[in-house]
C-alpha positions in Angstrom: 77.1 -95.9 -67.7 76.4 -92.3 -68.6 73.2 -92.5 -66.5 75.3 -93.8 -63.6 77.9 -91.1 -64.0 75.2 -88.4 -64.2 73.6 -89.8 -61.0 76.9 -89.8 -59.2 77.6 -86.3 -60.4 74.2 -85.1 -59.0 74.8 -86.7 -55.6 78.3 -85.1 -55.5 76.8 -81.7 -56.3 74.1 -82.1 -53.7 76.6 -82.9 -51.0 78.8 -80.0 -52.0 75.8 -77.6 -52.0 74.7 -78.9 -48.6 78.2 -78.3 -47.2 78.3 -74.9 -48.7 74.9 -74.1 -47.2 75.9 -75.3 -43.8 79.1 -73.3 -43.9 77.2 -70.2 -45.0 74.6 -70.7 -42.2 77.3 -71.3 -39.7 79.1 -68.1 -40.8 75.9 -66.1 -40.7 75.2 -67.3 -37.2 78.8 -66.5 -36.2 78.4 -63.0 -37.8 75.2 -62.4 -35.9 76.8 -63.5 -32.7 79.6 -61.1 -33.3 77.3 -58.2 -33.9 76.8 -56.0 -30.9 73.3 -55.8 -29.5 71.2 -53.0 -30.8 70.5 -50.1 -28.5 68.9 -51.3 -25.2 68.7 -54.9 -26.1 70.5 -57.0 -23.5 70.5 -54.1 -21.0 66.9 -53.9 -19.9 65.2 -56.4 -17.6 63.1 -59.0 -19.3 60.2 -58.3 -17.0 58.7 -55.2 -15.5 60.0 -54.2 -12.0 57.8 -54.0 -8.9 55.2 -51.3 -9.2 55.0 -51.7 -13.0 53.9 -55.3 -13.3 50.7 -56.5 -15.0 49.1 -57.1 -11.6 50.0 -53.6 -10.5 48.2 -52.0 -13.4 45.2 -54.3 -12.9 45.0 -53.2 -9.2 45.3 -49.5 -10.3 42.6 -50.0 -12.9 40.3 -51.5 -10.3 40.8 -48.6 -7.8 40.9 -45.6 -10.1 38.2 -43.3 -11.5 36.2 -44.8 -14.4 37.5 -42.1 -16.8 41.1 -43.3 -16.3 40.5 -47.1 -16.5 41.1 -47.5 -20.3 44.2 -45.2 -20.0 45.6 -47.3 -17.2 45.0 -50.6 -19.1 46.6 -49.1 -22.2 49.6 -47.9 -20.3 50.0 -51.3 -18.6 50.0 -53.0 -22.0 52.6 -50.5 -23.3 54.9 -51.1 -20.3 54.6 -54.9 -20.7 55.5 -54.6 -24.3 58.5 -52.4 -23.5 60.0 -55.0 -21.2 58.9 -58.2 -22.8 58.5 -57.2 -26.5 61.0 -57.8 -29.2 62.4 -54.3 -30.3 65.2 -55.3 -32.7 65.8 -51.8 -34.2 66.8 -48.5 -32.8 63.7 -46.9 -34.5 61.4 -49.4 -32.8 63.0 -48.7 -29.4 62.8 -45.0 -29.8 59.2 -45.1 -31.0 58.2 -47.2 -27.9 60.1 -44.8 -25.6 58.2 -41.8 -27.2 54.9 -43.5 -26.4 56.0 -44.1 -22.8 57.2 -40.5 -22.5 53.8 -39.3 -23.5 52.3 -41.4 -20.7 54.7 -39.9 -18.2 53.8 -36.4 -19.5 50.1 -37.1 -19.0 50.8 -38.2 -15.4 52.8 -35.1 -14.6 50.2 -32.8 -16.1 47.4 -34.5 -14.1 49.5 -34.3 -10.8 49.7 -30.5 -11.4 45.9 -30.2 -11.7 43.7 -30.1 -8.6 40.8 -31.6 -10.5 42.4 -35.0 -10.2 43.3 -34.6 -6.5 41.0 -37.5 -5.6 43.2 -39.9 -7.6 46.6 -38.3 -6.7 47.7 -41.4 -4.7 47.3 -43.8 -7.7 48.8 -41.3 -10.2 51.8 -40.4 -8.0 52.5 -44.0 -7.3 52.7 -44.8 -11.0 54.6 -41.6 -11.8 57.3 -42.3 -9.2 57.9 -45.7 -10.7 57.5 -45.1 -14.4 59.2 -41.7 -14.8 62.8 -42.8 -13.7 62.6 -46.0 -15.7 61.7 -44.1 -18.9 64.1 -41.2 -18.5 67.1 -43.4 -17.6 66.3 -45.8 -20.5 66.2 -42.9 -22.9 69.4 -41.4 -21.5 71.2 -44.8 -21.9 69.9 -45.2 -25.5 71.0 -41.6 -26.4 74.4 -42.2 -24.9 75.0 -45.5 -26.8 73.8 -44.1 -30.1 75.6 -40.7 -30.0 78.0 -40.1 -32.8 81.4 -38.6 -31.9 80.5 -35.3 -33.5 77.2 -35.1 -31.5 79.2 -35.9 -28.4 81.6 -33.0 -29.1 78.6 -30.7 -29.5 77.2 -31.9 -26.3 80.5 -31.1 -24.5 80.7 -27.7 -26.2 77.2 -26.5 -25.4 77.6 -26.0 -21.7 81.3 -24.9 -22.1 80.4 -22.1 -24.6 77.4 -21.1 -22.4 80.0 -20.4 -19.7 82.1 -18.4 -22.1 79.1 -16.2 -23.1 78.2 -15.7 -19.5 81.7 -14.7 -18.5 81.9 -12.4 -21.5 78.7 -10.6 -20.5 80.0 -10.3 -17.0 83.3 -8.8 -18.3 81.4 -6.3 -20.4 79.4 -5.2 -17.3 82.5 -4.9 -15.2 84.3 -2.7 -17.8 81.5 -0.2 -18.3 82.8 2.1 -15.6 86.2 2.6 -17.2 87.1 5.1 -19.9 89.1 2.6 -21.9 86.4 -0.1 -21.8 86.1 -0.3 -25.6 89.9 -1.0 -25.9 89.6 -3.9 -23.4 86.6 -5.3 -25.1 88.5 -5.4 -28.4 91.5 -6.9 -26.6 89.3 -9.7 -25.2 87.4 -10.0 -28.5 84.1 -9.7 -26.6 82.2 -9.5 -29.9 83.6 -12.7 -31.2 83.3 -14.7 -28.0 79.7 -13.6 -27.6 78.7 -15.2 -30.9 80.3 -18.6 -30.4 77.9 -21.6 -30.6 78.6 -25.4 -31.0 77.9 -25.0 -34.7 80.6 -22.3 -35.1 83.5 -23.5 -37.2 86.1 -21.1 -35.6 85.5 -22.0 -31.9 89.1 -23.3 -31.4 90.7 -20.4 -33.2 88.7 -17.6 -31.5 89.1 -19.1 -28.0 92.8 -19.9 -28.5 93.6 -16.3 -29.7 92.1 -14.7 -26.5 93.6 -17.4 -24.2 97.0 -16.8 -25.7 96.8 -13.1 -24.9 95.9 -13.9 -21.3 98.8 -16.4 -21.0 101.3 -13.8 -22.2 101.0 -10.7 -20.1 104.4 -10.7 -18.4 105.5 -7.8 -20.6 102.6 -5.6 -19.6 103.0 -2.8 -17.1 102.5 -3.8 -13.5 99.3 -1.8 -13.2 97.9 -3.5 -16.3 98.8 -6.9 -14.9 97.1 -6.1 -11.7 94.0 -4.9 -13.6 93.9 -8.3 -15.4 93.5 -10.0 -12.0 90.0 -8.7 -11.7 87.4 -11.4 -11.1 85.8 -10.8 -14.5 89.0 -11.6 -16.3 89.9 -14.6 -14.2 86.3 -16.0 -14.7 86.6 -15.5 -18.5 90.0 -17.3 -18.5 88.6 -20.3 -16.6 85.6 -20.4 -19.1 88.1 -20.4 -22.0 90.0 -23.2 -20.5 86.8 -25.3 -20.3 85.9 -24.4 -23.9 89.4 -25.5 -25.2 89.1 -28.8 -23.4 85.6 -29.4 -24.8 86.6 -28.4 -28.4 89.5 -30.9 -28.6 89.3 -33.6 -31.2 86.7 -36.3 -30.3 88.3 -39.4 -28.8 87.2 -42.8 -30.1 85.4 -44.8 -27.5 84.9 -48.5 -26.7 81.2 -49.0 -27.1 81.3 -52.5 -25.8 83.0 -51.3 -22.6 80.5 -48.6 -22.2 77.6 -51.1 -22.6 79.2 -53.3 -20.0 79.3 -50.4 -17.5 75.7 -49.5 -18.3 74.6 -53.1 -17.8 76.3 -53.1 -14.3 74.7 -49.8 -13.3 71.2 -50.8 -14.4 71.6 -54.0 -12.4 72.8 -52.2 -9.3 69.9 -49.6 -9.6 67.4 -52.5 -9.8 68.9 -54.1 -6.7 69.0 -50.8 -4.9 65.3 -50.1 -5.5 64.5 -53.5 -3.9 67.0 -53.4 -1.0 68.8 -50.0 -0.6 72.1 -50.1 1.2 75.1 -47.8 1.7 77.3 -50.2 -0.2 75.0 -50.1 -3.3 74.9 -46.3 -3.1 78.7 -46.2 -3.3 78.6 -48.6 -6.2 76.2 -46.4 -8.1 78.5 -43.4 -7.6 81.5 -45.5 -8.7 79.8 -46.8 -11.9 78.6 -43.3 -12.8 82.3 -42.1 -12.8 83.2 -45.2 -14.8 80.5 -44.3 -17.4 81.8 -40.7 -17.5 85.3 -41.9 -18.3 84.1 -44.2 -21.1 81.5 -41.8 -22.8 82.6 -39.7 -25.7 80.5 -36.8 -24.4 81.9 -37.1 -20.9 78.7 -38.7 -19.7 77.2 -35.3 -18.9 73.7 -36.0 -20.5 73.4 -39.3 -18.7 74.7 -37.9 -15.5 72.1 -35.1 -15.5 69.3 -37.6 -15.9 70.7 -39.9 -13.2 71.2 -36.9 -10.9 67.5 -36.0 -11.3 66.5 -39.3 -10.0 69.3 -40.4 -7.6 71.4 -37.4 -6.5 68.8 -34.7 -6.4 67.8 -32.5 -3.5 66.5 -34.5 -0.6 64.8 -31.6 1.3 62.4 -29.1 -0.3 60.6 -26.3 1.5 58.0 -24.0 0.0 57.0 -21.3 2.4 54.4 -18.6 1.6 55.0 -15.0 2.3 52.0 -15.2 4.7 53.7 -17.9 6.7 56.9 -15.9 6.9 55.0 -12.8 8.2 53.1 -14.9 10.7 56.6 -15.4 12.3 58.1 -12.0 11.6 55.4 -9.3 11.1 54.7 -7.2 14.1 52.9 -4.0 15.0 54.1 -1.7 17.7 52.5 1.3 19.4 55.0 3.9 20.7 54.0 6.9 22.8 56.3 9.8 23.5 56.6 13.4 24.5 57.5 16.2 22.2 60.0 18.7 23.5 61.9 20.4 20.7 63.4 23.9 20.1 63.4 25.4 16.7 64.7 28.8 15.6 61.2 30.2 15.9 59.5 28.4 18.8 59.7 25.9 21.6 57.4 22.9 20.8 55.9 20.7 23.5 53.3 18.0 23.3 52.9 14.3 22.8 52.7 11.9 19.9 51.6 8.3 19.2 53.2 6.2 16.5 51.8 2.9 15.1 54.5 1.0 13.2 54.1 -2.3 11.2 57.1 -4.2 10.0 56.9 -7.1 7.5 58.8 -8.9 4.8 57.7 -8.6 1.1 59.2 -11.3 -1.1 60.8 -10.2 -4.4 61.1 -12.6 -7.4 64.6 -14.0 -7.8 65.5 -17.3 -9.3 69.1 -17.3 -8.0 68.8 -16.4 -4.3 66.2 -15.4 -1.7 65.2 -11.7 -2.1 62.8 -9.6 0.0 62.1 -6.1 1.1 62.1 -5.4 4.8 59.4 -2.8 5.1 58.1 -0.4 7.7 54.9 1.5 7.5 53.4 3.8 10.1 51.1 6.6 11.2 52.1 9.3 13.6 49.4 11.4 15.3 50.5 14.4 17.4 49.1 17.2 19.5 51.5 20.0 20.4 51.8 23.7 21.3 54.4 26.0 19.8 55.6 28.8 22.1 57.0 32.1 20.9 57.3 35.5 22.6 54.3 36.7 20.6 51.8 33.7 20.6 51.1 30.1 21.6 49.9 28.0 18.6 48.1 24.7 19.1 48.5 22.1 16.3 47.4 18.6 15.6 49.2 16.4 13.1 48.6 13.2 11.2 51.7 11.9 9.4 52.4 8.7 7.5 55.6 7.1 6.3 56.8 4.0 4.6 60.3 2.6 4.4 61.9 -0.4 2.7 65.3 -2.0 2.6 66.2 -4.6 -0.1 67.8 -7.8 1.3 69.4 -10.8 -0.4 70.0 -14.1 1.4 72.1 -16.8 -0.2 71.7 -19.4 2.5 74.8 -18.3 4.4 74.6 -14.5 4.9 72.4 -11.5 4.4 73.4 -8.5 2.3 71.3 -5.4 1.9 71.1 -2.0 0.2 70.5 1.4 1.7 66.9 2.1 3.0 64.5 4.3 1.1 61.9 6.3 3.0 58.9 8.3 2.0 56.8 10.4 4.3 53.9 12.8 4.2 52.9 15.3 6.9 49.6 17.0 7.6 49.8 19.6 10.4 46.8 21.9 11.2 46.7 24.9 13.5 43.7 24.5 15.7 44.2 27.3 18.3 46.1 30.5 19.0 46.7 32.5 22.1 48.5 35.8 22.4 49.2 38.3 25.3 46.0 40.0 24.2 43.8 36.9 24.4 40.7 37.6 26.4 40.8 41.3 25.9 37.7 42.8 24.3 38.0 43.5 20.6 41.9 43.4 20.5 42.1 39.9 21.9 40.0 38.3 19.1 41.8 40.3 16.5 45.2 39.3 17.8 44.2 35.6 18.0 42.9 35.7 14.4 46.2 37.3 13.2 48.2 34.7 15.0 46.0 31.8 13.5 46.4 33.3 10.0 50.1 33.6 10.4 50.3 30.0 11.7 48.2 28.7 8.8 50.4 30.4 6.3 53.3 28.6 7.7 51.7 25.1 7.6 53.2 24.1 4.3 56.7 24.9 5.6 55.8 23.0 8.8 54.7 20.0 6.9 57.9 19.9 4.8 60.0 20.2 7.9 58.0 17.4 9.7 58.2 15.1 6.7 62.0 15.7 6.4 62.4 15.0 10.1 60.3 11.8 9.8 62.4 10.6 6.8 65.6 11.1 8.7 64.5 9.5 11.9 62.8 6.5 10.3 65.7 6.0 7.8 68.3 6.1 10.5 66.4 3.8 12.8 65.7 1.3 10.0 69.4 1.3 8.9 70.7 0.9 12.4 68.2 -1.7 13.6 68.1 -3.8 10.4 71.8 -3.9 9.9 72.3 -5.1 13.5 69.5 -7.7 13.2 70.8 -9.0 9.8 74.4 -9.3 11.2 73.0 -11.1 14.2 70.9 -13.4 12.0 74.0 -14.3 9.9 76.1 -15.0 13.1 73.3 -17.0 14.8 72.7 -19.1 11.7 76.3 -20.1 11.6 76.8 -20.6 15.3 73.5 -22.1 16.3 72.5 -24.0 13.2 75.2 -24.7 10.7 77.9 -25.4 13.3 75.7 -28.2 14.7 74.9 -29.6 11.3 78.6 -29.7 10.5 79.3 -31.5 13.7 77.0 -34.3 12.6 78.1 -34.1 9.0 74.5 -33.0 8.1 75.4 -29.6 6.5 74.0 -29.6 3.0 76.6 -30.1 0.3 74.1 -28.2 -2.0 71.8 -25.4 -0.9 69.6 -23.4 -3.3 67.2 -20.6 -2.4 64.8 -18.7 -4.7 61.7 -16.5 -4.4 58.6 -15.6 -6.3 56.4 -12.7 -5.3 54.6 -15.0 -2.9 56.8 -18.0 -2.1 60.2 -18.8 -0.7 61.8 -22.0 -2.0 64.6 -23.7 0.0 66.1 -26.8 -1.6 68.9 -28.7 0.1 70.9 -31.9 -0.3 72.8 -33.9 2.3 75.0 -36.4 0.5 78.4 -37.8 1.1 80.9 -38.9 -1.5 79.7 -42.5 -1.5 76.0 -41.8 -1.1 73.1 -40.9 -3.3 70.3 -38.6 -2.4 66.8 -37.5 -3.6 64.7 -38.2 -6.6 62.5 -36.0 -8.8 59.7 -34.7 -6.5 56.0 -34.6 -7.2 54.6 -31.2 -8.3 53.4 -29.2 -5.3 49.9 -28.1 -6.2 48.4 -27.0 -2.9 50.4 -24.8 -0.6 48.0 -23.7 2.2 47.3 -20.0 2.3 49.7 -18.5 4.9 51.2 -21.9 5.2 54.1 -24.1 3.9 54.9 -27.5 2.4 57.9 -29.6 3.4 59.1 -32.5 1.2 61.5 -34.9 3.0 63.2 -37.7 1.0 63.9 -41.1 2.5 67.6 -40.6 1.8 67.7 -37.6 4.1 66.2 -39.7 6.9 68.6 -42.6 6.3 71.7 -40.4 6.1 70.6 -38.6 9.3 70.4 -41.8 11.2 73.7 -42.9 9.8 75.2 -39.9 11.4 73.5 -40.0 14.8 75.7 -42.7 16.2 73.9 -46.1 16.3 76.0 -47.9 13.7 78.1 -50.6 15.3 76.9 -50.0 18.8 75.5 -52.4 21.4 72.7 -50.9 23.4 69.6 -51.9 25.3 66.4 -50.3 24.2 66.6 -47.7 26.9 70.2 -46.9 26.1 69.4 -46.5 22.4 66.6 -44.1 23.3 69.0 -42.1 25.5 71.7 -42.1 22.8 69.3 -40.7 20.2 67.9 -38.1 22.7 71.5 -36.9 23.5 72.4 -36.6 19.8 69.1 -34.8 18.9 69.5 -32.4 21.8 73.0 -31.6 20.6 71.8 -31.2 17.0 68.8 -29.0 17.7 70.4 -27.0 20.6 67.4 -27.7 22.9 66.3 -30.5 25.1 64.9 -33.5 23.2 63.7 -36.5 25.2 62.5 -39.7 23.5 60.0 -41.1 26.0 59.5 -44.7 26.5 56.3 -45.8 24.9 53.4 -46.5 27.3 52.7 -49.7 25.5 56.3 -51.0 25.8 56.9 -54.4 27.3 57.6 -54.5 31.0 59.3 -57.9 30.9 62.7 -57.2 32.7 64.5 -59.9 30.7 63.3 -58.4 27.4 64.3 -54.9 28.4 67.8 -56.1 29.4 68.5 -57.7 26.0 71.1 -55.8 24.0 70.6 -54.7 20.4 73.7 -55.2 18.4 73.4 -52.6 15.5 75.2 -53.4 12.2 78.2 -51.3 11.3 76.5 -50.1 8.2 72.8 -49.4 7.5 71.8 -49.8 11.1 68.6 -47.8 10.4 67.2 -46.9 6.9 63.9 -45.6 5.6 61.8 -46.4 2.6 58.7 -44.4 1.6 56.3 -45.9 -0.9 52.5 -46.4 -1.3 51.6 -44.3 1.7 53.8 -46.3 4.0 57.0 -45.2 5.8 59.1 -48.3 6.4 61.9 -48.3 9.0 64.5 -50.9 8.3 66.8 -52.0 11.1 69.8 -54.2 10.8 70.6 -55.6 14.2 71.3 -58.7 16.2 70.4 -59.4 19.8 72.4 -60.4 22.9 70.0 -62.0 25.2 70.2 -62.0 29.0 69.2 -65.7 29.0 69.4 -67.5 25.8 71.1 -67.8 22.4 72.6 -64.7 20.8 70.7 -63.9 17.7 72.9 -62.8 14.7 72.1 -59.8 12.6 68.6 -59.7 11.2 66.9 -57.3 8.7 63.8 -56.0 10.5 61.2 -54.0 8.6 58.7 -51.9 10.5 56.0 -50.3 8.3 54.1 -47.3 9.5 51.1 -45.8 7.7 50.8 -42.1 8.6 47.3 -40.5 8.6 45.3 -37.6 10.0 42.2 -38.2 12.0 40.3 -36.1 14.5 43.0 -33.6 15.0 45.6 -36.3 15.5 48.5 -37.7 13.6 48.2 -41.5 13.6 51.1 -43.8 12.8 49.5 -47.2 12.3 52.1 -50.0 12.4 51.9 -52.9 10.0 53.3 -56.4 10.3 56.9 -56.4 11.5 59.1 -58.5 9.1 62.3 -60.3 10.1 64.7 -62.1 7.9 68.3 -63.2 8.3 71.4 -61.6 6.8 73.1 -65.0 6.6 71.5 -68.4 6.1 70.3 -69.9 9.5 71.2 -73.5 10.4 67.5 -74.5 9.9 64.1 -73.0 9.4 62.9 -73.7 12.9 65.8 -71.8 14.4 65.0 -68.8 12.2 61.3 -68.9 13.1 62.3 -68.8 16.8 64.7 -65.9 16.3 62.2 -64.0 14.2 59.6 -64.3 17.0 62.0 -62.9 19.6 63.2 -60.0 17.4 59.6 -59.2 16.4 58.5 -59.0 20.0 61.5 -56.8 20.9 60.9 -54.3 18.0 57.2 -54.2 18.5 57.8 -53.2 22.1 60.3 -50.5 21.1 58.2 -49.1 18.2 54.5 -49.3 19.0 51.8 -47.5 17.1 51.8 -43.8 17.9 49.2 -41.0 18.1 50.0 -37.3 18.7 48.5 -33.9 18.2 48.6 -32.4 14.7 49.2 -28.9 16.1 52.3 -27.5 17.7 53.7 -24.1 18.6 56.7 -22.2 17.3 58.2 -19.5 19.5 60.2 -16.6 18.2 61.3 -13.7 20.4 58.2 -13.9 22.7 55.8 -14.5 19.8 54.0 -17.8 19.6 52.6 -19.1 16.3 50.4 -22.2 16.2 50.9 -24.5 13.2 48.6 -27.3 12.2 49.5 -30.3 10.0 46.7 -30.3 7.5 47.8 -32.8 4.9 50.5 -35.5 4.5 51.4 -38.2 1.9 54.1 -40.8 1.5 54.9 -41.6 -2.1 57.9 -42.3 -4.3 60.5 -41.9 -1.6 59.0 -38.6 -0.4 57.2 -37.7 2.8 55.2 -34.5 2.1 53.8 -32.4 5.0 51.5 -29.4 4.5 51.2 -27.0 7.4 49.1 -23.8 8.0 
């Protein structure tokens, strides 16, 4: 009995323990399910995107230099591990990211080194794919793991930088006033200049100064007017920004933020495969959503996304030599001398050789240069007095410069500076006694000695006269030309760009001592723009490099008037020619290709362009792909609904020609066709139509630029098409 009871007890205990174990396990599973994913888990794709697959790295390893093979294989394994591996902790994710960042750093360094120029295509292809993936992943991870204190510091850093800049500007502005010290104390310049995100008194110091600025109604009218100076208003705006940034951190919903990141990463992946205007708008919308949900305002992530998706989409690097090929000129001017001084009448002739050019001046904020004149004046003249006639020859030199800034809209300049040196020599003398025995020679020698003694005075007078004349001419002519350039730029260039909504929303200019950089962006409120460019390593001597992003080409065609129109092939060509003529201010005619189909029925068919994304461009792997969304109204036959047509062109240079080699034209439907056979027939018709309109092209790689009667021949010496960028080098 006792044995039986013991056995029954043991079974009961076993059942209870099993139930408890099952309950504990269920609860553990439930707790695990309730825990939010760690870092990037659940956000990244489970397989590498196109361009970073295992096969892509194998192809690269097969085609690259032997010294890079092991590095390529190692990088491929690392990328595969990043997408397919199990990184359950933040530390593991960060460590893997650091290894990937090191690989990106190696690529960037190699692309800046001409020793690896032979493998630039492979390196740039990988760099354009890997860099944005790594940087965006890192930005998302940082955003999701930021503490609220860190987030507040992130908000404060740029805000306090603005305060310090505005404070320094105020100090500079006040220097010319006798009571500058009093105003500096009033604005607590010393205190504001020392503020950093680590300062414990940011709110108190900023609030104290802002309170003074908000309560000036009791001040004298003259003082109130003084406080309206730009330096004070800029400081007040900076203080407002700092107060907003220094407010108490607001708790955020990490799950909601993750959800927005998941949506954005999904849209970015879709956009890289099939870019459309609708997806661009969705990217911009989700970025604002992330900003609103991020404790740091999303600034760090926005900066990274901007680098890769809303960056400049036009970059020009122009050497000083190229600029002077267009602007430098040398003139020869001959003239008579007929002057009267207090001592003599001077008559003769002079020849002046003047060279004008532009010398770039380093400036990271705007384009700066010196407009310079240098010249040599040679002269031969006679000075007539009542006592003698003195013959002189002169060789004079001068140099003048005028400092000019150009912000992309207007030119501003300083007063010209001129230096001159004069070298006059008396070479002959005649008096009324010349020719007479004895007295004639003595008189001539006396006149020569007197003239020679006056040479220093003559040189000083000549140099002063040259400085005045050259300075006055440079001021007058340059001011007139700069004003005309500003006016022409607005009327003949910017006005046309605005008409087509192609005026850059961001324009940046800067100069080094040898290069002018012009960076621009054309981007609407629901569009995205350029990506991080490749380093420019080889700018031809006396040449330039242009980098054009696929987004600029797509946005430009969006604005040229094809969207939603129904046009024959000839009408589409005429429509584009008309728009381009209006845009460039000169006649542009798109000629019918010689290889175009002559079939009358095919030419009569009407292309029905889609209302959005009628023409878009993609640039990758040395190929420029034109994507057309259009249907076809046939003269005799079934109407073909909207198709997505891809026309790949591979640009290359050969034998002094630019060759655009067309690849296979692809056609696929926007909506599902009734059957496969119907789509095959439609695709064949559309392919024939597009192949007729867009044949392979060959044209000269040289062209002429005309400027005020001057003709400069430019030659395209290098081109590449990688990572969304078409790069052209000219000399």
